[in-house]
C-alpha positions in Angstrom: 3.2 2.1 22.8 6.4 2.9 21.0 7.3 1.2 17.7 10.9 1.1 16.5 11.0 1.0 12.7 14.1 -1.2 12.6 12.6 -3.8 15.0 9.4 -3.9 13.0 10.9 -3.4 9.5 9.2 -6.5 8.0 5.8 -5.2 9.1 6.5 -1.7 7.8 7.7 -3.0 4.5 5.0 -5.6 4.1 2.2 -3.2 5.2 3.5 -0.3 3.2 4.0 -2.1 -0.1 0.7 -3.8 0.2 -1.1 -0.6 1.1 0.4 1.1 -2.0 -0.1 -1.8 -4.3 -3.7 -2.6 -3.5 -4.8 1.1 -3.3 -3.1 2.0 -6.5 -4.5 -1.1 -8.1 -7.9 0.3 -7.4 -7.0 3.7 -8.8 -5.5 2.1 -12.0 -8.3 -0.3 -12.5 -11.0 2.4 -12.1 -9.1 4.8 -14.5 -8.5 1.9 -16.9 -12.3 1.3 -16.9 -12.9 5.1 -17.4 -15.1 5.3 -14.2 -15.6 8.3 -12.0 -13.0 9.7 -9.6 -15.7 9.4 -6.9 -15.5 5.6 -7.3 -11.8 5.8 -6.7 -12.3 7.6 -3.4 -15.1 5.2 -2.3 -13.2 2.0 -3.2 -9.8 3.5 -2.1 -10.9 4.5 1.4 -12.8 1.2 1.8 -9.6 -0.7 0.8 -7.3 1.4 3.0 -9.4 0.9 6.1 -10.7 -2.7 5.6 -7.7 -4.2 4.0 -5.4 -2.4 6.5 -7.4 -3.8 9.4 -7.5 -7.2 7.8 -3.7 -7.2 7.4 -3.2 -6.0 11.0 -5.5 -8.7 12.4 -3.9 -11.4 10.2 -0.5 -10.3 11.4 -1.7 -10.5 15.0 -3.2 -14.0 14.5 0.0 -15.2 12.7 2.3 -13.8 15.4 0.3 -15.2 18.3 0.2 -18.6 16.5 4.0 -18.5 16.0 4.5 -17.5 19.6 2.2 -20.3 20.8 3.9 -22.8 18.6 7.4 -21.9 19.9 6.1 -21.3 23.4 7.7 -17.9 23.0 6.7 -14.2 23.3 9.7 -12.5 21.8 7.7 -10.5 19.4 4.7 -8.5 20.8 1.9 -9.4 18.4 0.0 -6.2 19.2 2.9 -4.1 18.1 3.6 -6.1 15.0 -0.1 -5.9 14.0 -0.2 -2.2 14.7 3.0 -1.6 12.7 1.4 -3.4 9.7 -1.8 -1.5 10.0 -0.2 1.9 10.4 2.2 1.3 7.5 -0.6 0.1 5.3 -2.9 3.1 6.0 -0.2 5.7 5.6 1.3 4.4 2.4 -2.1 3.3 1.1 -3.3 6.9 1.3 -0.6 8.1 -1.0 -2.2 6.9 -4.3 -5.5 8.5 -3.1 -4.1 11.9 -2.1 -4.4 13.5 -5.5 -8.0 12.4 -5.7 -8.7 13.8 -2.2 -7.2 17.1 -3.2 -9.2 16.9 -6.5 -12.4 16.4 -4.6 -11.7 19.3 -2.3 -10.8 21.5 -5.3 -13.7 20.2 -7.4 -11.2 18.9 -10.1 -11.5 15.6 -11.8 -9.0 15.8 -14.7 -6.5 13.3 -16.0 -3.7 15.0 -14.1 -5.0 13.3 -10.9 -4.0 9.9 -12.3 -0.6 11.2 -13.4 0.0 12.6 -9.9 -1.3 9.4 -8.2 1.1 7.4 -10.4 4.1 9.6 -9.7 3.5 9.7 -5.9 3.0 5.9 -5.8 6.2 5.3 -7.7 8.0 7.5 -5.3 6.4 5.6 -2.4 7.5 2.2 -3.8 11.1 3.5 -4.3 11.2 5.0 -0.8 10.0 1.8 0.9 12.6 -0.2 -1.0 15.3 2.3 -0.3 14.5 2.4 3.4 14.6 -1.4 3.5 18.0 -1.3 2.0 19.2 1.2 4.6 17.9 -0.8 7.6 19.2 -4.1 6.2 22.5 -2.7 5.2 21.9 -4.0 1.7 22.1 -2.4 -1.7 19.7 0.5 -1.2 19.1 1.4 -4.9 18.7 -2.3 -5.8 16.1 -2.8 -3.1 14.4 0.4 -4.2 14.2 -0.6 -7.9 13.1 -4.1 -6.9 10.1 -2.7 -4.9 9.4 -0.2 -7.7 9.3 -2.9 -10.4 7.0 -5.1 -8.3 4.6 -2.3 -7.6 4.6 -1.1 -11.3 3.8 -4.7 -12.5 0.8 -4.9 -10.1 -0.5 -1.5 -11.2 -0.1 -2.4 -14.8 -2.1 -5.6 -14.3 -4.9 -3.7 -12.6 -5.0 -1.1 -15.3 -5.2 -3.7 -18.1 -8.0 -5.6 -16.3 -9.9 -2.3 -15.8 -9.5 -1.4 -19.4 -10.4 -4.9 -20.7 -13.5 -5.0 -18.5 -14.5 -1.3 -19.2 -17.3 -2.5 -21.6 -19.1 -3.8 -18.5 -19.5 -0.4 -16.9 
């Protein structure tokens, strides 16, 4: 099964952005609450796999519903759902990657959050930039738009984690 990125651009953009946003939201919320990096890995992997699966299945059901409604099969629902899932998982692992390396190296310092933040910001920018390339739009504008949206979501999560840290 071959997937062409341009043909499935909406699925790659949607899956990738959501993978980065939700996974980094977990990272930022846990760091904001001053909890263990182990919790980041547990919740992060659970999110990447379960939410990625959920998004892929939701895409499949949405696409088959649209195909049935239009009595059309122009878009292959399996391929769109797979593109969403793959994009979600790949980009969703980016915020976790410093914590994975930290667990292997037995390191749990603040630098992990800094690296996670930087890598996630690069991922947001890259997704937006690629969107701009494939849509022949303004590449940097699309990149900064995606970067701003992702940063806002991460900031919300960090603030909620910090505000609720007294519970932990």
